[in-house]
C-alpha positions in Angstrom: 18.5 -4.2 12.3 15.2 -3.5 13.7 16.5 -0.8 15.8 18.7 0.8 12.8 15.5 0.4 10.8 13.3 2.2 13.6 16.2 5.1 14.3 16.4 6.0 10.8 14.0 8.0 9.0 15.1 7.5 5.6 14.7 3.4 6.1 11.4 3.7 8.6 9.7 5.9 6.1 10.6 5.4 2.7 13.0 2.6 1.9 11.2 -0.4 4.4 7.5 0.4 2.7 8.6 0.7 -0.6 10.5 -2.7 0.0 7.3 -4.1 1.4 5.1 -2.8 -1.4 7.5 -4.2 -3.9 7.7 -7.8 -2.6 3.9 -8.0 -2.3 3.9 -8.9 -6.2 4.7 -12.4 -5.1 1.4 -12.9 -3.7 -0.2 -12.8 -6.7 -0.5 -15.0 -9.5 1.4 -16.5 -11.2 3.5 -16.8 -7.8 0.5 -17.3 -5.2 2.5 -16.7 -2.2 -0.5 -15.4 -0.2 1.6 -16.2 3.0 3.9 -13.3 2.5 0.8 -10.9 3.1 0.8 -12.2 6.5 4.6 -10.4 7.3 3.8 -7.5 4.6 0.4 -5.8 6.5 1.9 -6.5 10.5 5.2 -4.6 9.0 3.2 -1.8 7.5 0.8 -1.4 10.4 3.9 -1.6 12.9 5.6 1.2 11.0 2.9 3.6 10.7 2.1 3.0 14.6 5.9 3.9 15.6 6.0 7.1 13.1 3.0 8.2 15.1 4.3 7.5 18.7 7.8 8.9 17.5 5.4 12.0 16.5 5.0 12.6 20.1 8.9 13.2 20.8 11.2 12.6 18.0 9.1 14.3 15.1 7.2 16.5 17.4 8.5 19.8 15.8 8.3 18.2 12.4 5.3 18.2 10.0 5.0 14.4 11.0 2.1 14.1 9.5 3.8 14.0 6.0 5.6 11.2 7.2 2.6 9.1 7.9 1.8 10.2 4.2 5.0 9.1 2.8 5.0 5.4 4.6 1.8 4.8 2.9 2.8 6.6 -0.4 6.1 4.9 -1.0 4.8 1.3 -0.2 1.9 2.0 -2.7 4.9 3.1 -5.2 6.3 -0.2 -4.4 3.4 -2.1 -4.7 2.1 -0.9 -8.2 5.7 -0.5 -9.5 6.0 -4.4 -9.3 2.6 -5.4 -9.6 1.9 -3.2 -12.8 5.0 -2.4 -14.8 3.8 -4.8 -17.6 1.4 -2.0 -18.8 4.3 -0.4 -20.5 5.0 -3.9 -22.4 2.0 -2.2 -25.1 4.0 0.9 -25.7 7.0 -1.7 -27.6 4.4 -1.8 -30.4 4.1 1.8 -32.0 7.7 3.5 -32.4 6.3 6.8 -31.3 5.3 5.8 -28.0 9.0 3.6 -27.4 10.1 6.9 -25.3 7.2 7.1 -23.0 8.1 3.4 -21.6 10.2 4.8 -18.6 7.9 7.6 -17.9 5.2 4.9 -17.6 7.0 2.5 -15.6 7.1 5.7 -13.1 4.0 7.6 -14.0 1.6 4.7 -13.1 2.7 3.9 -9.5 3.1 7.2 -8.6 -0.2 8.3 -9.2 -1.9 5.2 -8.1 0.2 5.1 -4.8 -1.4 8.3 -3.9 -4.2 6.2 -2.8 -2.4 4.3 -0.2 -0.6 7.6 1.0 -3.7 9.5 2.0 -4.9 6.3 3.3 -2.2 5.7 5.7 -2.8 10.0 6.4 -6.2 9.5 7.5 -5.6 6.5 9.6 -1.9 7.1 10.9 -2.4 9.7 13.5 -4.9 7.4 15.1 -2.9 4.2 15.3 -1.6 2.8 18.3 -0.4 -1.2 19.3 -4.2 -2.1 20.2 -6.5 -4.3 18.5 -9.0 -1.4 17.4 -6.4 -0.1 15.6 -5.8 -2.6 13.6 -9.5 -2.6 12.4 -9.0 1.0 11.6 -6.0 0.3 9.5 -7.5 -2.6 7.6 -10.8 -0.2 6.8 -8.3 2.7 5.8 -6.4 0.5 3.4 -9.5 -1.4 2.0 -11.4 2.0 1.3 -8.2 3.5 -0.4 -8.7 -0.1 -2.7 -12.4 0.8 -3.1 -12.1 4.3 -4.3 -9.0 3.7 -6.5 -11.6 0.8 -8.1 -14.2 4.1 -8.6 -12.5 7.3 -9.2 -12.4 8.2 -12.9 -12.5 5.2 -14.9 -11.6 2.7 -12.3 -8.7 0.6 -11.9 -9.4 -2.3 -9.1 -6.4 -4.5 -10.0 -4.5 -6.8 -7.9 -6.9 -6.0 -4.7 -5.7 -7.9 -2.0 -8.4 -10.4 -2.2 -7.2 -11.3 -5.3 -3.8 -13.1 -3.8 -6.3 -15.8 -2.9 -7.2 -16.6 -7.0 -5.6 -20.0 -6.2 -7.8 -21.3 -3.0 -11.6 -21.6 -4.5 -12.7 -22.7 -0.9 -12.0 -19.7 0.4 -13.4 -17.7 -2.3 -16.9 -19.2 -1.9 -17.8 -16.4 0.4 -17.4 -13.6 -2.6 -21.1 -14.8 -4.1 -23.0 -13.2 -0.9 -20.9 -10.6 0.2 -19.4 -9.3 -2.8 -15.2 -8.3 -4.0 -14.8 -5.5 -1.7 -16.4 -6.7 1.7 -14.5 -9.6 1.0 -11.1 -7.2 0.2 -11.5 -5.9 3.8 -11.9 -9.2 5.3 -8.8 -10.6 3.7 -6.9 -7.2 4.9 -8.0 -7.9 8.1 -7.1 -11.7 8.4 -3.6 -10.6 7.0 -2.7 -8.2 10.0 -3.7 -11.3 12.4 0.1 -11.5 13.1 -0.1 -7.9 14.2 -2.3 -9.0 17.6 1.4 -10.1 19.0 2.2 -6.4 19.0 -0.8 -5.4 20.8 -0.9 -4.3 24.5 -4.1 -6.3 25.6 -2.5 -9.6 26.3 -5.6 -10.8 28.0 -7.4 -10.9 25.0 -5.0 -12.4 21.9 -5.7 -16.1 22.4 -9.2 -14.9 22.0 -8.5 -13.0 19.0 -6.5 -15.9 17.5 -8.9 -18.3 18.1 -11.8 -16.2 16.4 -9.5 -15.5 13.0 -8.9 -19.1 13.1 -12.0 -20.2 13.4 -13.6 -17.8 11.0 -10.8 -19.4 8.2 -11.7 -22.5 8.7 -15.4 -22.2 8.9 -15.3 -20.3 5.5 -13.3 -22.7 4.1 -15.9 -25.6 5.7 -18.6 -23.5 3.9 -16.6 -23.2 0.8 -15.9 -27.2 0.4 -19.9 -27.7 1.1 -20.8 -25.2 -1.6 -18.2 -26.7 -4.3 -19.3 -30.3 -3.5 -22.7 -29.4 -3.7 -22.2 -27.7 -7.2 -20.9 -31.1 -8.5 -24.0 -32.9 -7.7 -26.3 -30.1 -9.1 -24.1 -29.9 -12.2 -24.2 -33.6 -12.6 -27.8 -33.9 -12.7 -28.2 -30.9 -15.4 -25.8 -33.1 -17.6 -27.5 -36.4 -16.7 -31.1 -34.5 -18.0 -29.1 -33.2 -21.2 -29.6 -29.8 -20.4 -26.3 -28.4 -21.9 -24.5 -26.2 -24.4 -22.0 -26.8 -26.3 -18.9 -24.4 -26.7 -15.5 -24.6 -28.5 -13.1 -21.4 -27.1 -10.3 -20.9 -30.2 -7.2 -19.5 -29.2 -5.0 -18.7 -32.2 -2.2 -17.2 -30.9 -1.4 -14.5 -33.7 1.2 -12.1 -33.5 0.2 -9.0 -32.2 0.4 -6.7 -35.7 -1.9 -4.4 -37.2 -2.2 -2.6 -40.6 -3.0 -6.2 -42.0 -3.2 -7.0 -45.7 -6.0 -8.5 -47.4 -3.9 -11.5 -47.7 -2.9 -11.6 -44.1 -6.4 -11.3 -42.8 -7.4 -14.3 -45.5 -4.7 -16.2 -43.6 -6.2 -15.3 -39.9 -9.6 -16.1 -41.0 -8.4 -19.8 -42.4 -6.6 -20.6 -39.6 -9.4 -19.3 -37.3 -11.8 -21.7 -39.2 -9.1 -24.8 -39.0 -8.1 -24.1 -35.4 -12.0 -24.3 -34.7 -12.2 -28.0 -36.0 -15.7 -28.0 -37.0 -18.4 -30.6 -37.2 -21.2 -29.3 -39.1 -23.8 -31.4 -37.2 -23.0 -30.3 -34.0 -25.0 -27.6 -32.3 -21.9 -25.2 -31.0 -21.1 -21.6 -29.8 -17.9 -20.6 -30.9 -15.5 -18.2 -29.5 -13.0 -16.0 -31.1 -10.8 -13.8 -29.1 -10.4 -10.2 -29.2 -7.7 -8.8 -31.5 -7.7 -12.1 -33.7 -8.5 -9.9 -36.5 -5.9 -7.0 -35.5 -8.1 -3.7 -35.3 -10.2 -4.4 -38.7 -13.8 -3.2 -39.1 -16.6 -5.2 -39.7 -17.7 -3.8 -43.0 -13.8 -4.8 -44.1 -14.3 -8.7 -43.2 -17.8 -9.1 -45.3 -15.9 -9.4 -48.3 -15.0 -13.0 -46.6 -18.6 -14.2 -45.3 -18.3 -16.9 -48.1 -15.7 -18.4 -46.0 -18.0 -18.7 -43.1 -20.7 -20.2 -45.3 -18.7 -22.9 -46.4 -17.4 -23.9 -43.6 -20.2 -23.4 -40.7 -23.7 -24.2 -40.6 -26.9 -23.3 -39.2 -26.1 -25.4 -36.0 -23.4 -22.9 -35.6 -22.9 -19.0 -33.7 -19.9 -17.5 -33.7 -18.4 -14.9 -31.2 -15.5 -12.8 -32.0 -14.1 -9.0 -31.5 -14.1 -6.5 -34.1 -14.1 -3.0 -34.5 -17.8 -1.5 -35.6 -18.7 2.1 -37.0 -21.8 4.0 -36.4 -22.2 6.3 -39.7 -25.1 8.0 -38.3 -23.7 9.1 -35.5 -19.6 9.4 -36.3 -18.7 7.0 -33.8 -16.5 4.0 -33.7 -16.5 1.3 -31.2 -15.0 -2.0 -30.1 -17.3 -4.4 -30.4 -18.5 -8.2 -29.2 -20.1 -9.7 -32.3 -22.2 -12.9 -32.5 -22.8 -13.9 -36.1 -24.6 -16.7 -37.8 -23.2 -19.0 -40.5 -24.7 -16.5 -43.3 -22.4 -13.6 -42.0 -25.6 -11.7 -40.3 -25.2 -10.3 -37.0 -27.2 -11.5 -34.4 -26.1 -9.6 -31.4 -23.6 -6.4 -30.9 -22.4 -5.0 -27.7 -19.9 -2.4 -27.4 -17.1 -2.2 -25.1 -18.2 0.2 -22.1 -15.5 0.3 -19.8 -12.6 1.8 -22.4 -8.6 1.4 -21.6 -7.5 5.0 -21.3 -4.5 5.8 -23.4 -5.5 2.0 -25.1 -8.6 2.9 -26.4 -9.3 6.8 -26.0 -7.1 10.0 -25.2 -7.9 11.4 -21.9 -8.0 15.4 -22.3 -7.8 14.5 -26.0 -8.0 18.0 -27.6 -5.0 19.2 -25.6 -2.6 15.8 -25.7 -3.5 15.4 -29.5 -1.7 18.7 -30.1 1.6 17.7 -29.0 1.2 14.7 -31.0 -0.2 12.1 -29.0 -2.6 9.4 -29.8 -4.2 6.3 -28.5 -2.0 3.3 -28.2 -4.2 1.0 -30.4 -4.5 1.2 -34.3 -5.7 4.7 -35.9 -6.4 7.9 -34.4 -9.3 9.3 -32.7 -10.6 7.2 -29.7 -13.2 4.9 -29.3 -16.8 5.8 -28.3 -18.3 4.5 -24.9 -21.0 2.0 -25.2 -24.2 3.2 -23.5 -26.0 -0.2 -22.7 -24.9 -3.5 -20.8 -26.8 -5.9 -23.2 -27.1 -9.8 -22.8 -28.1 -12.3 -25.7 -30.7 -15.3 -24.9 -29.0 -18.2 -26.5 -30.5 -21.7 -26.1 -32.5 -20.2 -22.3 -29.3 -19.0 -21.3 -28.1 -15.4 -21.1 -24.6 -14.8 -22.5 -22.8 -11.3 -20.5 -20.2 -10.2 -23.0 -17.3 -8.5 -21.5 -14.3 -7.3 -23.7 -10.8 -7.8 -22.5 -10.3 -5.6 -19.1 -13.9 -5.2 -18.4 -13.6 -8.7 -16.6 -12.0 -7.1 -13.7 -15.2 -4.8 -13.0 -18.0 -6.6 -10.7 -20.2 -3.7 -11.4 -20.8 -4.9 -15.1 -21.9 -8.4 -13.9 -23.9 -7.3 -10.8 -26.1 -5.3 -13.1 -27.3 -8.1 -15.1 -30.8 -9.6 -13.7 -31.3 -12.8 -15.0 -31.1 -16.5 -13.4 -29.5 -18.3 -16.1 -26.6 -17.1 -17.7 -22.6 -17.5 -18.3 -20.2 -14.7 -18.9 -18.1 -14.6 -22.4 -14.5 -12.7 -22.0 -12.9 -12.2 -25.4 -9.0 -10.9 -24.7 -6.3 -9.8 -26.0 -3.2 -10.4 -23.8 -0.4 -10.1 -26.5 0.1 -6.4 -25.4 1.5 -7.8 -22.3 4.1 -10.4 -23.9 5.4 -12.7 -21.3 4.7 -10.6 -18.4 2.9 -11.1 -15.4 -0.1 -9.3 -17.0 -1.6 -12.3 -18.5 -1.7 -14.0 -15.4 -3.0 -11.3 -13.4 -5.9 -10.6 -15.9 -6.9 -14.0 -16.1 -7.1 -14.4 -11.8 -10.1 -12.0 -12.0 -11.9 -14.5 -14.2 -12.4 -16.6 -11.4 -13.7 -14.0 -9.0 -16.6 -13.2 -11.5 -17.5 -16.8 -12.0 -18.0 -16.9 -8.0 -19.7 -13.7 -7.5 -21.9 -14.3 -10.4 -22.4 -18.2 -9.3 -22.2 -18.4 -13.5 -19.3 -20.3 -16.0 -16.9 -17.9 -17.8 -15.5 -18.7 -21.1 -12.3 -17.0 -21.8 -11.1 -16.5 -25.4 -7.5 -14.8 -25.3 -5.6 -14.5 -28.3 -2.3 -14.8 -26.5 -2.9 -15.1 -22.7 -4.8 -17.8 -20.8 -7.8 -19.1 -22.6 -10.4 -21.3 -20.1 -13.4 -22.6 -19.0 -13.9 -21.7 -15.4 -17.0 -23.6 -13.5 -19.5 -21.3 -11.3 -17.2 -21.9 -8.0 -14.1 -20.9 -10.0 -12.5 -23.7 -10.5 -10.7 -24.5 -14.0 -12.2 -26.9 -16.1 -9.9 -26.9 -19.3 -7.3 -24.0 -20.0 -5.1 -23.4 -23.0 -1.6 -21.8 -21.6 -0.7 -18.4 -22.7 0.8 -18.3 -26.0 -0.7 -21.8 -26.9 -2.3 -22.4 -29.6 -5.7 -24.6 -30.1 -9.0 -25.2 -28.8 -10.9 -26.4 -25.9 -14.3 -27.9 -26.2 -16.9 -28.2 -23.4 -20.4 -29.2 -22.8 -21.7 -26.4 -20.5 -24.3 -27.5 -17.7 -27.6 -25.0 -17.9 -28.2 -24.4 -14.4 -30.5 -22.1 -12.3 -27.9 -19.3 -10.7 -28.0 -19.2 -6.8 -27.9 -15.5 -5.2 -25.0 -13.0 -6.2 -24.3 -10.0 -4.7 -25.9 -6.7 -6.3 -24.0 -3.9 -4.8 -21.3 -2.8 -2.6 -23.5 -2.4 0.5 -22.2 -5.0 2.9 -19.1 -3.6 2.2 -20.1 -0.3 3.6 -21.8 -2.2 6.4 -18.3 -3.9 7.5 -16.7 -0.4 6.9 -19.3 1.4 9.2 -19.0 -1.6 11.7 -15.0 -1.2 11.9 -14.9 2.6 12.3 -17.9 2.2 14.8 -15.8 -0.3 16.9 -12.7 1.6 16.6 -14.5 5.1 18.1 -16.3 2.8 20.7 -13.3 1.8 22.3 -11.5 4.6 21.8 -13.6 6.4 24.4 -12.9 3.9 26.5 -9.3 4.6 26.5 
């Protein structure tokens, strides 16, 4: 079988990389079969090395560099095809977009796959069956991930690091080194079985030992951090340093153009699901999408309902559209109101979803009848400032929907006490993998910032995640109800502020490769 693949350009360059990319989806939520990445990466490394080797004989009279590109590109197509197909589900809610579903399923993988294609092209012609090539290969793939996270609006979805979302002890190193540095180390670790392909037999045992010691050392470090955090949290709770929060998941059907009667019914249900105790000081968190595209001025008519049911002990967080009449702009906003329906805080979403909340190249695409997927014509405006809200001596960091996937939005916040509130509408993605993958990103943001994450999703997974990435309470996808928790107030510890460590590691990998390459 192996000889058949090696002797067939179609199988070696196109089919096998594509299939490897396809099965990678099982390493992420909700499957968490991380172990398959220890097969995928060595196989991809072996394929690219083999293509490079054959360029000196079988492919030497052909444009073999394009084969290196194709190997990475088709791996990327498979990776993004199975990992992001669910995005097309959002097109089902507007009849005018349904014809674009097949196009979207293919377009996203074909575009995003280019990152791995160029990553394979850059490193491929230098790869051999040796350890230094493993370092170059890992550096190239991780840098491709970094670029797709940053170019244009960025899309850091399903970085390989996220395949460890179920293993909180391993993830604690995220706090000091950051997501992209961890992603580089993870890719290197997945390449560990490639050692059995390398020529330096005398170093195999040493290299394997280093990998194993690093893994178990990181596990011990993570276990220590988690146990130490439990002790500190208990001290804070015993000292009555906590905030009472209640997260509501109404599980409303995704629907726009709500009538006044339907809007009123939804508000009444939100109040009922909140299970209000007027004498308890509580922060209520309602999800994005609960009021389905309504503007704040449209729901002010229902403020008496809020006054009648809530008290001065309460604040309510929810998502709503807002309008700036002076600048003629409208926003997807995170609002905090008191029981009198006064706005205490407003944050306008910074990271807007392309085609979902704004239309790229709007002047051209509108001419052919396209609009954003969400309700109404015209694009949301982008917020221009990352703001926080001080509540009970703690800063609330607001994140709307898929903003949770961008670590830089949290890195920019300078405060010692904070927790993250993520309001989301995952109903766009139905019962697909999307809500599970989306949720896993919250675990990483909690650890990176050493902060609790409070996540309220209309349809999706609502949860309370502690500062070490452990799920304290949660509501499953499409589950209706609320979760209440006394949130301990604590001083955050550490937290990576930029991507400097990633670049230091990347430079070290490349320098090591160049140094030992000269000695060949």
